[in-house]
C-alpha positions as CSV (number, residue, x, y, z in Angstrom):
1,M,121.0,-10.7,164.5
2,G,124.0,-10.1,166.7
3,S,123.9,-8.0,169.9
4,D,126.1,-5.3,168.3
5,D,123.8,-5.1,165.3
6,R,120.8,-5.0,167.5
7,N,122.2,-2.2,169.7
8,A,123.2,-0.2,166.6
9,Q,119.7,-0.4,165.2
10,L,118.2,0.5,168.6
11,N,120.5,3.5,168.9
12,E,119.6,4.6,165.4
13,V,115.8,4.5,166.2
14,V,116.3,6.4,169.5
15,A,118.6,9.0,167.8
16,K,116.0,9.7,165.2
17,A,113.3,10.1,167.8
18,Y,115.4,12.6,169.7
19,A,116.3,14.5,166.5
20,A,112.6,14.7,165.6
21,I,111.9,16.7,168.7
22,A,113.2,19.9,167.0
23,N,110.6,19.3,164.3
24,P,107.5,17.5,165.6
25,E,106.3,16.6,162.1
26,G,109.5,14.5,161.9
27,F,107.6,11.8,163.9
28,V,105.3,11.1,161.0
29,P,107.8,9.0,158.9
30,L,109.2,7.5,162.1
31,L,106.0,5.4,162.6
32,S,106.9,2.9,159.9
33,E,110.4,2.5,161.3
34,M,109.1,1.9,164.8
35,V,106.9,-0.9,163.5
36,E,109.8,-2.5,161.7
37,A,112.0,-2.2,164.7
38,D,109.4,-3.7,167.0
39,T,109.0,-6.6,164.6
40,E,112.7,-7.3,164.2
41,L,114.1,-6.5,167.6
42,A,113.2,-8.6,170.6
43,G,112.5,-6.5,173.7
44,F,112.2,-3.3,171.7
45,E,109.7,-1.6,174.0
46,E,111.7,-2.4,177.2
47,A,114.9,-1.2,175.6
48,T,113.6,2.1,174.4
49,E,110.9,3.0,177.0
50,L,113.2,5.1,179.2
51,H,114.4,7.1,176.1
52,F,110.8,7.8,174.9
53,E,109.7,8.9,178.4
54,N,112.6,11.3,178.3
55,A,111.6,12.5,174.9
56,F,108.1,13.1,176.2
57,A,109.5,15.2,179.0
58,I,111.6,17.3,176.6
59,F,108.5,17.9,174.5
60,D,106.7,19.3,177.5
61,K,109.6,21.7,178.1
62,M,110.1,22.8,174.4
63,Y,106.4,23.0,173.5
64,P,104.5,24.0,176.7
65,L,100.7,23.7,175.9
66,Q,99.8,26.7,177.9
67,D,101.8,28.9,175.6
68,T,100.4,27.5,172.4
69,D,98.2,29.6,170.1
70,Y,95.7,27.3,168.5
71,S,94.4,30.0,166.1
72,G,97.1,28.8,163.7
73,L,96.0,25.1,163.8
74,T,95.4,23.9,160.2
75,T,94.6,20.6,158.7
76,R,95.4,21.5,155.1
77,R,98.7,21.9,153.4
78,E,99.6,25.5,152.2
79,Q,96.1,26.8,152.8
80,A,96.3,30.5,152.3
81,V,93.0,31.4,153.9
82,E,90.1,29.6,155.6
83,C,86.9,30.3,153.8
84,D,83.8,28.8,152.0
85,L,84.7,30.2,148.6
86,E,87.9,31.6,147.3
87,L,88.2,33.6,144.0
88,D,91.2,35.0,142.2
89,T,91.3,38.5,140.7
90,N,89.5,37.3,137.6
91,L,86.7,35.8,139.7
92,T,87.9,32.3,139.0
93,V,87.2,29.7,141.7
94,V,90.3,28.7,143.6
95,S,88.7,26.6,146.4
96,C,85.2,26.0,147.8
97,N,83.5,24.2,150.6
98,Q,81.8,21.2,148.9
99,R,79.3,20.9,151.7
100,L,78.0,24.3,151.0
101,F,78.1,23.9,147.2
102,P,77.1,20.3,146.8
103,N,77.2,17.9,143.9
104,G,80.2,19.6,142.2
105,S,78.1,22.6,141.3
106,V,81.1,24.9,141.6
107,H,84.3,23.8,139.8
108,I,87.8,24.8,140.8
109,G,89.5,26.5,137.9
110,D,86.3,27.8,136.3
111,G,84.8,31.2,136.5
112,I,81.9,31.7,138.9
113,P,78.7,30.1,137.5
114,E,75.9,32.4,136.3
115,W,73.5,31.3,138.9
116,L,75.9,32.1,141.8
117,L,75.0,35.8,142.0
118,D,71.6,37.4,142.4
119,P,70.3,38.0,138.9
120,V,68.9,41.4,140.0
121,S,72.2,42.7,141.1
122,D,74.6,40.4,139.1
123,K,76.5,43.2,137.2
124,R,76.7,45.4,140.4
125,D,77.9,42.5,142.5
126,R,80.7,41.6,140.0
127,T,81.8,45.2,140.0
128,R,81.8,45.3,143.8
129,L,83.9,42.1,144.0
130,R,86.4,43.4,141.5
131,S,86.7,46.8,143.3
132,L,87.2,44.9,146.5
133,V,90.2,43.0,145.3
134,A,91.6,46.1,143.5
135,G,91.5,47.9,146.8
136,K,89.1,50.6,145.5
137,R,86.7,50.2,148.4
138,E,87.2,52.2,151.6
139,N,85.6,49.4,153.6
140,P,87.3,46.1,152.8
141,R,84.3,44.2,154.0
142,L,81.5,43.4,151.6
143,F,78.2,41.5,152.1
144,L,76.3,40.0,149.2
145,R,73.7,37.3,148.5
146,L,74.9,34.1,146.8
147,F,73.1,31.0,145.6
148,T,74.6,27.6,146.4
149,S,73.2,25.7,143.5
150,P,70.9,26.2,140.5
151,E,68.0,24.9,142.5
152,D,68.6,27.2,145.5
153,E,65.7,29.6,145.5
154,N,66.5,31.6,148.6
155,G,70.3,32.0,148.6
156,R,72.2,33.0,151.6
157,W,74.4,35.9,152.8
158,F,78.2,35.9,152.4
159,R,80.9,38.2,153.7
160,A,83.7,38.9,151.3
161,W,87.1,40.3,152.1
162,P,90.3,40.7,150.1
163,I,93.3,38.4,150.6
164,A,96.9,39.1,149.8
165,T,99.8,36.9,150.6
166,E,103.2,36.2,149.1
167,D,101.6,33.5,146.9
168,T,98.1,34.8,146.1
169,T,95.8,37.7,145.7
170,G,92.1,37.3,145.5
171,I,88.8,37.3,147.4
172,A,87.6,35.1,150.3
173,L,83.9,34.6,150.9
174,H,82.6,33.3,154.2
175,A,79.0,32.2,154.6
176,V,77.2,34.1,157.4
177,R,76.1,31.5,159.9
178,L,73.4,33.0,162.0
179,R,72.4,31.2,165.2
180,W,69.5,32.2,167.4
181,T,69.4,31.5,171.1
182,E,66.9,32.9,173.6
183,K,69.7,34.1,175.9
184,V,71.5,36.0,173.2
185,G,68.2,37.3,171.8
186,E,67.3,38.8,175.2
187,V,70.7,40.6,175.4
188,F,70.1,41.8,171.9
189,R,66.6,43.1,172.9
190,E,68.0,44.9,176.0
191,A,70.9,46.5,174.2
192,L,68.8,47.9,171.3
193,G,65.6,48.6,173.2
194,L,63.4,46.3,171.2
195,T,59.8,45.3,172.1
196,K,58.8,41.7,172.6
197,T,57.2,41.7,169.1
198,E,60.3,43.2,167.5
199,L,62.4,40.6,169.2
200,A,60.1,37.8,168.1
201,L,60.2,39.1,164.5
202,T,64.0,39.3,164.6
203,G,64.3,35.7,165.9
204,H,61.9,34.4,163.3
205,L,63.9,36.0,160.5
206,V,67.3,34.9,161.9
207,K,66.0,31.3,161.9
208,G,65.2,31.6,158.2
209,G,61.5,32.3,158.4
210,S,59.5,34.6,156.1
211,L,57.3,37.6,156.8
212,R,54.3,35.7,155.6
213,E,55.0,32.8,158.0
214,F,55.5,35.3,160.9
215,A,52.1,37.0,160.1
216,E,50.3,33.6,159.8
217,Q,51.7,32.4,163.1
218,R,50.4,35.5,164.9
219,G,47.1,35.7,163.1
220,R,47.9,39.0,161.4
221,A,48.0,40.2,157.8
222,V,51.2,40.2,155.8
223,G,51.0,43.9,155.5
224,T,51.0,44.2,159.3
225,A,54.2,42.2,159.5
226,R,55.8,44.3,156.8
227,N,54.9,47.4,158.7
228,Q,56.4,46.0,161.9
229,L,59.6,45.2,160.0
230,K,59.7,48.8,158.6
231,A,59.2,50.2,162.1
232,L,62.0,48.0,163.4
233,Q,64.3,49.2,160.6
234,R,63.7,52.8,161.4
235,K,64.4,52.2,165.1
236,L,67.7,50.5,164.3
237,A,68.6,53.0,161.5
238,I,69.0,50.2,158.9
239,N,67.5,49.9,155.4
240,S,66.5,46.3,154.9
241,Q,65.8,42.8,156.3
242,A,69.3,41.8,155.2
243,D,70.8,44.7,157.3
244,L,68.8,43.4,160.3
245,L,70.3,39.9,159.9
246,L,73.8,41.3,159.5
247,L,73.3,43.6,162.5
248,Y,72.3,40.6,164.6
249,A,75.2,38.5,163.3
250,G,77.7,41.2,164.1
251,F,76.2,41.6,167.5
252,V,76.9,38.0,168.4
253,H,80.4,38.1,166.9
254,S,79.7,35.4,164.3
255,L,81.0,37.3,161.3
256,D,84.7,37.8,161.9
257,P,86.7,35.1,160.0
258,P,90.0,33.8,161.4
259,G,92.9,35.8,160.3
260,D,96.4,36.9,161.2
261,E,95.1,39.8,163.3
262,D,92.9,37.5,165.4
263,A,93.8,36.8,169.0
264,A,94.6,33.3,170.1
265,E,91.6,30.9,170.1
266,S,90.2,30.7,173.6
267,Y,87.2,28.9,175.1
268,Q,85.9,28.2,178.6
269,C,83.1,25.8,179.3
270,G,80.2,27.4,181.3
271,N,78.7,24.2,182.7
272,I,80.5,22.6,185.6
273,F,79.1,20.0,187.9
274,T,81.0,19.5,191.2
275,Q,80.6,16.1,192.9
276,T,80.6,15.6,196.6
277,D,84.2,14.4,196.5
278,G,85.3,17.6,194.8
279,N,85.8,16.1,191.3
280,T,84.2,18.0,188.4
281,I,82.5,17.3,185.1
282,A,82.3,20.0,182.5
283,W,79.7,19.7,179.7
284,E,78.2,21.3,176.7
285,E,74.7,21.2,175.3
286,F,73.4,21.3,171.7
287,G,70.1,20.8,169.9
288,D,66.7,21.4,171.4
289,P,67.0,22.4,175.1
290,N,63.6,21.0,175.8
291,G,64.1,17.8,173.7
292,Q,64.7,14.2,174.7
293,P,68.1,13.7,176.4
294,V,71.1,12.2,174.6
295,L,74.5,11.7,176.3
296,Y,77.3,12.1,173.8
297,C,80.7,10.5,174.2
298,H,82.9,12.6,172.0
299,P,85.8,11.6,169.7
300,L,89.5,12.5,170.1
301,E,89.2,15.9,168.4
302,G,86.5,17.2,170.8
303,L,82.8,17.4,171.1
304,F,81.8,20.5,169.1
305,L,79.1,19.3,166.7
306,S,78.9,20.7,163.2
307,S,76.0,23.2,162.4
308,G,74.4,20.4,160.3
309,A,74.4,18.0,163.2
310,Q,73.1,20.6,165.6
311,A,70.3,21.5,163.2
312,A,69.4,17.8,162.7
313,A,69.3,17.4,166.5
314,R,66.9,20.3,166.8
315,R,64.6,19.0,164.1
316,A,64.6,15.6,165.8
317,K,63.8,17.3,169.1
318,L,66.9,16.0,170.8
319,R,68.9,17.6,173.6
320,I,72.5,16.6,173.2
321,I,74.3,16.6,176.5
322,A,78.1,16.3,175.9
323,P,80.4,15.8,178.9
324,W,84.1,16.5,178.5
325,R,85.9,13.3,179.4
326,P,88.4,13.0,182.2
327,F,91.5,15.2,182.0
328,H,89.8,17.4,179.3
329,G,89.5,21.0,180.4
330,A,87.7,21.4,183.7
331,T,86.7,17.7,183.9
332,T,88.9,16.0,186.5
333,G,90.0,12.4,186.3
334,K,90.5,9.6,188.8
335,A,91.7,6.6,186.7
336,H,94.0,6.9,183.7
337,G,94.3,4.2,180.9
338,R,92.1,1.1,180.8
339,G,90.2,1.9,184.0
340,S,89.1,5.3,182.7
341,P,85.8,4.3,180.9
342,R,84.4,2.3,183.8
343,E,85.5,4.9,186.4
344,F,83.9,7.8,184.4
345,A,80.7,5.7,183.9
346,R,80.3,5.4,187.7
347,R,80.3,9.2,187.9
348,I,77.5,9.7,185.3
349,P,74.5,8.8,187.5
350,A,75.2,11.7,189.9
351,F,75.8,14.0,186.9
352,L,72.4,13.0,185.4
353,D,70.7,13.5,188.8
354,H,72.2,17.0,188.9
355,L,70.5,17.7,185.5
356,G,67.2,16.1,186.7
357,I,67.4,13.4,184.1
358,E,66.5,9.8,184.8
359,R,67.5,8.0,181.6
360,V,69.2,8.9,178.3
361,V,70.1,7.5,175.0
362,G,73.9,7.1,174.9
363,M,75.7,8.1,171.7
364,A,79.4,7.7,170.8
365,A,81.4,8.8,167.8
366,Q,84.8,7.2,166.8
367,A,87.2,7.1,169.8
368,G,84.4,7.9,172.3
369,M,83.1,4.3,171.9
370,P,85.0,2.7,174.9
371,W,83.3,5.3,177.2
372,L,79.8,4.4,175.8
373,A,80.6,0.7,176.4
374,G,81.7,1.6,179.9
375,L,78.3,3.2,180.5
376,A,76.5,0.2,179.1
377,A,78.5,-2.1,181.4
378,S,78.5,0.0,184.6
379,C,75.1,1.9,184.7
380,P,72.8,0.2,182.2
381,D,69.7,1.3,184.3
382,R,70.3,4.9,183.1
383,L,70.4,4.0,179.4
384,I,67.3,3.8,177.2
385,A,69.6,2.6,174.4
386,A,73.2,2.9,173.3
387,V,74.2,3.9,169.7
388,G,77.7,3.9,168.2
389,V,77.9,6.4,165.4
390,G,80.9,5.7,163.1
391,A,82.5,4.3,166.2
392,F,85.8,2.6,166.6
393,L,85.5,-1.1,167.4
394,P,87.9,-3.3,169.3
395,L,90.6,-5.2,167.3
396,I,91.0,-8.7,168.8
397,G,92.9,-10.9,166.4
398,S,95.6,-10.2,163.9
399,S,93.2,-10.7,161.0
400,D,91.1,-7.7,162.3
401,Y,93.9,-5.4,161.0
402,D,93.0,-6.5,157.5
403,F,90.0,-4.3,157.7
404,L,92.1,-1.1,158.3
405,S,94.0,1.0,155.8
406,R,97.8,0.5,155.7
407,R,98.5,3.7,157.6
408,Q,95.9,3.0,160.3
409,R,97.3,-0.5,160.8
410,I,100.6,1.1,161.5
411,H,99.1,3.5,164.1
412,F,97.2,0.7,165.9
413,R,100.1,-1.7,165.9
414,I,102.6,0.8,167.4
415,S,100.0,1.9,170.0
416,R,99.7,-1.6,171.2
417,S,103.3,-2.9,170.9
418,A,105.1,0.3,171.9
419,P,102.7,2.5,173.9
420,T,105.4,4.7,175.2
421,F,106.4,5.7,171.7
422,A,102.7,6.2,170.9
423,K,102.6,8.7,173.7
424,V,105.5,10.6,172.3
425,H,103.9,10.5,168.9
426,M,100.7,11.9,170.3
427,R,102.7,14.6,172.2
428,A,104.5,15.5,168.9
429,M,101.1,15.8,167.2
430,L,99.8,18.2,170.0
431,A,103.0,20.2,169.6
432,S,102.4,20.6,165.9
433,M,99.0,22.1,166.4
434,G,100.5,25.4,167.2
435,T,103.4,25.3,164.7
436,G,101.4,25.1,161.5
437,E,102.5,21.5,160.8
438,F,99.5,19.6,162.2
439,Y,98.3,18.9,158.7
440,R,101.1,16.4,158.3
441,F,99.7,14.2,161.0
442,V,96.2,14.5,159.5
443,E,97.4,13.6,156.0
444,D,99.4,10.7,157.3
445,F,96.6,9.1,159.2
446,Y,94.0,9.6,156.4
447,E,96.4,8.8,153.6
448,G,94.3,7.5,150.7
449,C,91.0,8.5,152.4
450,P,89.8,11.6,150.5
451,R,86.3,11.7,152.1
452,E,87.8,11.8,155.6
453,L,90.4,14.4,154.6
454,R,87.6,16.7,153.2
455,A,85.7,16.4,156.5
456,F,88.8,17.1,158.6
457,Q,89.7,20.0,156.4
458,A,86.3,21.7,156.3
459,P,86.6,25.2,157.8
460,E,83.9,24.5,160.4
461,T,85.7,21.3,161.6
462,V,88.9,23.3,161.9
463,R,87.2,26.0,163.9
464,G,85.7,23.4,166.3
465,M,89.1,21.7,166.7
466,R,90.7,25.0,167.6
467,R,88.2,25.8,170.3
468,A,88.4,22.2,171.6
469,A,92.2,22.2,171.7
470,A,92.3,25.6,173.4
471,Y,90.0,24.2,176.1
472,M,90.8,20.6,176.6
473,L,94.6,20.9,176.6
474,Q,94.6,23.6,179.2
475,S,94.9,20.8,181.8
476,G,97.7,19.0,180.0
477,T,98.1,16.0,177.7
478,K,96.5,13.3,179.8
479,G,93.1,13.6,178.1
480,P,94.1,12.9,174.5
481,I,96.7,10.3,175.6
482,D,94.0,8.6,177.7
483,T,91.8,8.5,174.6
484,M,94.5,7.1,172.5
485,L,95.4,4.4,175.0
486,N,91.8,3.3,175.3
487,W,90.8,3.1,171.7
488,S,94.0,1.3,170.7
489,V,94.1,-1.4,173.4
490,E,92.0,-4.6,173.3
491,W,88.9,-3.2,175.0
492,S,86.5,-5.9,174.1
493,P,85.7,-6.8,177.8
494,L,83.7,-3.6,177.9
495,L,81.5,-4.9,175.1
496,K,81.2,-8.4,176.7
497,D,80.1,-6.8,179.9
498,A,77.6,-4.4,178.4
499,A,74.1,-5.0,179.8
500,V,72.6,-2.7,177.1
501,P,73.3,-4.0,173.5
502,I,75.1,-1.3,171.5
503,E,73.6,-0.6,168.1
504,L,76.0,0.4,165.4
505,L,75.5,3.0,162.7
506,Q,78.3,2.9,160.1
507,G,79.0,4.8,156.9
508,D,79.1,2.7,153.8
509,D,82.5,4.3,152.9
510,D,84.0,4.4,156.4
511,A,87.8,4.3,156.2
512,N,88.2,3.4,159.9
513,I,85.6,0.7,160.4
514,S,84.2,-1.1,157.3
515,P,80.6,-2.3,157.2
516,Q,82.1,-5.9,157.0
517,F,84.0,-5.4,160.3
518,A,81.0,-3.8,161.9
519,R,78.9,-6.9,161.1
520,L,81.7,-9.2,162.4
521,T,81.8,-7.2,165.6
522,A,78.0,-7.5,166.0
523,Q,78.2,-11.2,165.5
524,R,81.0,-11.6,168.1
525,F,79.2,-9.8,170.8
526,G,75.6,-10.6,170.0
527,L,74.8,-7.0,169.0
528,P,72.0,-6.1,166.6
529,E,72.7,-6.1,162.9
530,P,74.5,-2.8,162.1
531,R,72.7,-0.2,160.1
532,I,74.8,1.0,157.1
533,I,74.2,4.7,156.1
534,A,74.7,5.4,152.4
535,D,77.1,8.1,151.2
536,A,78.9,8.5,154.5
537,G,82.5,8.0,155.7
538,S,84.2,7.8,159.1
539,F,82.7,11.2,160.2
540,L,79.1,10.0,160.1
541,L,77.8,12.9,162.2
542,F,79.4,15.3,159.7
543,D,78.3,13.4,156.5
544,Q,74.8,12.3,157.3
545,P,73.5,13.8,160.6
546,E,69.8,13.6,159.6
547,P,69.4,9.8,159.6
548,V,71.6,9.5,162.7
549,M,69.4,11.9,164.7
550,D,66.2,10.4,163.4
551,F,67.4,6.9,164.4
552,I,68.1,8.1,167.9
553,A,64.8,9.9,168.2
554,G,63.1,6.6,167.3
555,K,64.6,5.1,170.5
556,F,62.5,7.4,172.6
557,A,59.4,6.7,170.6
558,R,59.6,3.0,171.7
559,T,59.9,3.7,175.4
């Protein structure tokens, strides 16, 4: 290729990159062109680096993160409303959360199945739903009990509200997700003047217990527990056990669904550890506060665990301690890039001392794996065991790319060969979070991966990502870029230096890391044979949290 042709092609690539700044989603189709240009043009990275750094600076000016409203972040194309079940005016199913209605029990395009509604109030509930969408109810908020499968004997409460956009009119139903904590319970007791017994009864019912179980636990007759509930209802001026649960849910602000009227997503971490040198580590906690300690290295999208993963951790009696990585929110950073995992690992012993914890099981998901490997290499004496859960693994030779999907091969190649462009691509993705176009990046990365798309598009996942983005990006873009640079580089030295062998749990349908590549990695680094989890994809903690938490709990049983 002559120098004129080369310069013309370079100029074309750079021009497209600058043009895409006006529409961040325009960087999606540019990825393939970048790979082709890098392959065909010698010195591509050096020739374009200055331009891409300039594009990065322009993004910061055009799309300042501090002004971004992440309540609009969506991972699904043309999604009218975020809910667990959407019905049209004829009570035909428009969309549903497959995790809540498993095994294809609810079919899009069909009417609601007979078992969905409480048989005692079926006719009344259908009338209430139709009047809701017809605007005949003064209060456009409705609560009713639905059953999630023909085998569901208990059902659960849903909140229903009408939806009306330019494209659709119907009903959205959102499962009431009750969560009991002692701290919130105490505030609830003080605010409403409850006795300790009334508080204990409320907590028991919120956790899903029955009156019979409550009576048995306290050595009382069922009639006594029933009378205690009636007295509590009179005190609170409510009429039923269901009203008590809804009152509690409303009290802790867990009922309001996202909508156009909502304020921007905001979140601040309440746990901050300040080191002697002034650096800080922010962290969250999940699971059983009195359980065995697990240190969680989070993926790119943040560390908020799903309700299923949190419940599995509680049942396994695990205390999940999840530090935000450097440059995320209030966690400060010292090293950026390849040095980040080891540097952060050296800060962890003081953090554990602050919590009064001697040793932990380390756990990493997806892009958090380099930081777990850093822990295993730099402070092995603080680890009981190390477990990678659907974790990314290092790509060493060119043949390793054969284990990736086509789109992921492109992402990894450009991150290695043209990291400056990869930084701009990441910045464009962050800009798209507040513009309603983030779904384009999600669909591009998980093209042809339906299981991963479903997990990424689940309402609970989206809510967690909104909270995480609002928090971790308040300190800028260094955190996500640091993550991208570490997972995409050749970071196998961390595994070679690990004094604690990392055990791998992989889904049998993982689109990022196949079981075959997990086994190859284990052989390369002398790791234990990977454990393959059935019916699980890349988001193993989302798909199958129970076997993951049980496996980790087993590590404590052996110490």
